[in-house]
C-alpha positions in Angstrom: 16.3 4.7 -35.7 14.2 4.3 -32.8 13.2 6.9 -30.3 12.2 5.8 -27.9 10.1 8.1 -25.6 8.5 7.6 -22.3 5.0 9.3 -21.8 4.8 12.6 -19.9 3.6 12.5 -16.1 0.6 10.1 -15.6 -2.4 11.3 -13.7 -3.1 9.3 -11.2 -5.6 11.0 -8.9 -8.5 8.8 -9.6 -6.7 5.7 -9.1 -8.2 2.8 -7.5 -12.1 4.6 -8.2 -14.6 3.9 -10.4 -13.0 2.4 -13.6 -9.7 3.0 -12.6 -9.7 0.0 -10.5 -7.3 -2.7 -11.4 -6.0 -2.9 -14.6 -8.1 0.1 -15.2 -5.5 1.9 -13.8 -4.3 2.3 -17.4 -7.1 4.3 -18.6 -5.5 7.2 -16.5 -4.4 10.1 -18.6 -1.3 12.4 -18.6 -1.3 15.0 -16.0 -1.3 19.0 -17.4 2.0 18.6 -16.8 2.6 15.9 -18.7 0.9 17.1 -21.6 3.6 19.8 -21.1 6.1 18.1 -21.2 5.1 16.2 -24.4 4.6 19.2 -25.7 8.4 20.2 -25.6 9.7 16.7 -26.6 7.2 17.3 -29.9 9.9 20.1 -30.8 12.9 18.1 -30.1 14.6 18.1 -33.9 16.1 14.5 -33.5 12.0 13.8 -34.3 12.0 16.2 -37.4 10.8 13.4 -40.2 9.1 11.4 -38.1 8.2 8.4 -40.6 5.5 6.9 -38.2 5.0 6.3 -34.9 4.8 3.7 -32.6 2.8 3.7 -29.5 2.0 1.3 -25.9 -2.1 0.4 -25.5 -1.7 2.2 -22.8 -3.4 5.4 -22.4 -0.6 7.8 -21.4 1.3 6.3 -23.6 -1.9 7.0 -26.8 -2.0 10.0 -25.4 1.6 11.3 -25.8 1.4 9.5 -29.2 -1.6 11.7 -30.1 0.5 15.0 -29.4 3.8 13.8 -31.3 1.2 12.7 -33.7 0.1 16.1 -34.1 3.3 17.9 -34.1 4.8 15.7 -36.3 2.1 15.2 -38.5 3.0 11.3 -38.9 0.2 8.5 -38.1 0.3 5.8 -35.3 0.3 2.1 -34.7 -1.1 0.4 -31.2 1.4 -2.1 -30.6 0.2 -4.4 -28.1 3.6 -6.2 -26.8 5.1 -2.1 -26.3 3.0 -2.8 -23.2 4.4 -1.6 -19.5 6.4 -4.0 -17.3 4.4 -6.8 -15.8 4.2 -7.3 -12.2 2.4 -10.6 -12.3 3.3 -12.9 -16.0 0.3 -14.4 -15.5 -1.5 -11.3 -16.1 -3.8 -11.3 -12.9 -3.1 -8.1 -11.5 -1.7 -7.6 -8.3 -3.2 -5.2 -5.7 -1.0 -2.2 -5.2 1.1 -3.2 -2.4 2.2 -6.8 -4.0 3.3 -4.6 -7.8 5.5 -2.4 -5.2 7.4 -5.3 -3.6 7.6 -7.2 -7.3 8.4 -3.5 -8.4 11.1 -3.6 -5.7 12.4 -7.0 -6.2 12.7 -6.1 -9.8 15.1 -2.9 -9.1 16.9 -4.6 -6.6 17.6 -7.4 -8.9 18.6 -5.1 -11.8 15.7 -6.7 -13.4 17.0 -10.6 -13.3 15.8 -13.2 -11.6 17.9 -13.9 -8.4 19.8 -17.4 -8.5 17.6 -20.6 -8.8 14.3 -18.7 -8.5 11.8 -17.9 -11.1 9.5 -15.3 -9.9 6.5 -14.6 -11.5 7.3 -10.5 -12.2 8.3 -10.1 -15.6 12.5 -10.0 -16.1 14.0 -7.4 -18.5 14.6 -10.3 -20.5 11.3 -10.9 -21.9 10.5 -7.6 -22.2 13.8 -6.3 -24.1 12.4 -9.6 -26.3 9.2 -8.3 -26.8 9.8 -5.0 -27.5 13.2 -6.0 -29.9 10.1 -8.0 -32.0 7.8 -5.0 -32.1 10.7 -2.7 -34.0 12.2 -5.6 -36.0 8.5 -4.9 -38.1 9.3 -1.5 -38.0 13.1 -1.6 -39.3 12.0 -0.6 -42.8 11.3 2.7 -41.5 13.7 5.3 -41.8 12.6 7.2 -38.4 10.3 5.6 -35.7 9.1 7.7 -33.1 7.9 5.1 -30.0 5.4 6.3 -27.0 5.9 4.0 -24.2 7.1 3.5 -20.8 10.3 3.4 -18.4 11.2 0.3 -17.4 10.7 -1.0 -21.1 13.2 1.8 -23.2 15.5 0.8 -20.1 15.3 -3.1 -20.4 16.0 -2.3 -24.3 18.8 -0.1 -24.0 20.2 -1.1 -20.8 20.6 2.5 -19.8 19.2 4.5 -16.9 15.0 4.9 -16.3 13.9 7.9 -18.4 12.0 10.8 -17.3 9.1 11.4 -18.4 8.9 13.1 -22.1 12.7 12.3 -22.1 13.6 10.4 -25.9 16.3 7.9 -25.7 18.0 6.9 -30.0 18.3 3.1 -30.5 19.0 1.0 -33.9 18.7 -2.8 -33.6 
């Protein structure tokens, strides 16, 4: 069983300053509230006996995984394909305005490219495919916690966008 956990609330106060420009925004840590959210999540009885914790490489997910690891006494494995949704599939950083437009297109179209158009943002089918490939590698484990991102969870489960710290159960 996989327990997909959306990272806690992120502290973006330094967004677009210092090293937090461009892709550096993914270095932003959890906020104090986000830390509390994940401390609460770590006590959820469904997570007891977690065998391994998988994490996105982004700081907010890694910090989430570290908090879970401390409480659950489970090792962490970082998987780069558990990264957040891409506003540009050419791995070119889009400025905030372009990224917001891409996100709006994604949400309006429910993660599916409009008919006869291929856009540059990552569609839900691609997210699901890359994430399922990672989860398949860990299918031998009895209970896997996955510290990751909301859009990723939504694409994999087909459900709603989860709240920060929310757990979605998932089976392959």
